[in-house]
C-alpha positions in Angstrom: 105.5 83.7 -179.3 103.7 87.2 -179.4 101.6 89.1 -176.6 99.3 91.9 -176.8 101.1 95.0 -175.7 98.1 96.1 -173.5 98.1 92.7 -171.8 101.9 92.9 -171.2 101.6 96.4 -169.7 98.6 95.3 -167.5 100.5 92.2 -166.2 103.6 94.4 -165.4 101.3 96.7 -163.3 99.8 94.0 -161.5 103.3 92.7 -160.6 104.5 95.9 -158.8 105.6 97.9 -161.8 104.6 101.6 -161.9 103.9 103.0 -165.4 105.4 106.5 -166.3 104.8 108.3 -169.5 107.6 109.8 -171.7 108.7 109.0 -175.3 107.6 105.5 -174.4 105.5 103.9 -171.9 108.1 103.2 -169.0 107.6 100.6 -166.3 109.6 100.7 -163.0 109.6 98.0 -160.4 108.7 99.8 -157.1 110.2 98.3 -153.7 107.8 97.7 -150.9 108.1 101.2 -149.7 107.1 102.5 -153.2 110.6 103.7 -154.5 111.9 102.8 -157.8 114.4 99.9 -158.0 116.8 99.4 -160.8 114.5 97.2 -162.7 112.6 98.9 -165.7 111.5 98.2 -169.1 109.3 100.0 -171.8 106.9 99.6 -174.6 106.2 101.9 -177.6 103.3 104.4 -177.9 103.0 103.5 -181.5 99.6 102.1 -182.6 101.4 99.9 -185.0 102.9 98.0 -182.0 99.8 96.4 -180.7 101.5 93.1 -180.7 104.8 92.5 -179.2 107.0 89.8 -181.0 109.7 87.4 -179.6 112.5 89.9 -180.1 111.0 92.8 -178.3 109.8 90.3 -175.6 113.2 89.0 -175.2 114.7 92.6 -174.7 112.0 93.1 -172.2 112.9 90.0 -170.4 116.6 91.0 -170.1 115.6 94.5 -168.7 113.6 92.7 -166.1 116.5 90.3 -165.3 114.6 87.1 -166.6 114.9 84.8 -169.4 112.2 84.8 -172.1 110.5 81.8 -170.8 110.4 83.4 -167.3 109.3 86.8 -168.6 106.4 85.0 -170.5 105.4 83.2 -167.1 105.5 86.8 -165.6 103.3 88.2 -168.3 100.8 85.2 -168.4 100.6 85.4 -164.5 102.1 81.9 -163.7 104.9 83.5 -162.1 103.4 85.9 -159.2 104.8 89.1 -157.8 106.5 87.3 -154.9 108.1 84.7 -157.0 109.5 87.5 -159.2 110.8 89.6 -156.5 112.6 86.5 -155.1 114.2 85.9 -158.6 115.2 89.5 -158.8 116.8 89.4 -155.1 118.6 86.2 -156.0 120.1 88.1 -158.9 121.4 90.7 -156.6 119.1 93.4 -157.2 117.3 95.1 -154.3 113.6 95.2 -154.3 
């Protein structure tokens, strides 16, 4: 279970995450008014991390308040933005 970093980052941006640069690529979920919510994850700038393995994908899933299978659905676009936002709201996180 690996995914291309570029594909993961593109999928997050399509699902309402804003990309911010820092020591890593940070992705913050925005609410409908464009404000950052408490949901965020990050990826590395390092060129040696072009593929993200199961361990890192699992950590990103936790940060996004999903299990690994749900996170892969989010990345693979079988879980749309509305469905993801519903899951996050059900977890008690405003978005």
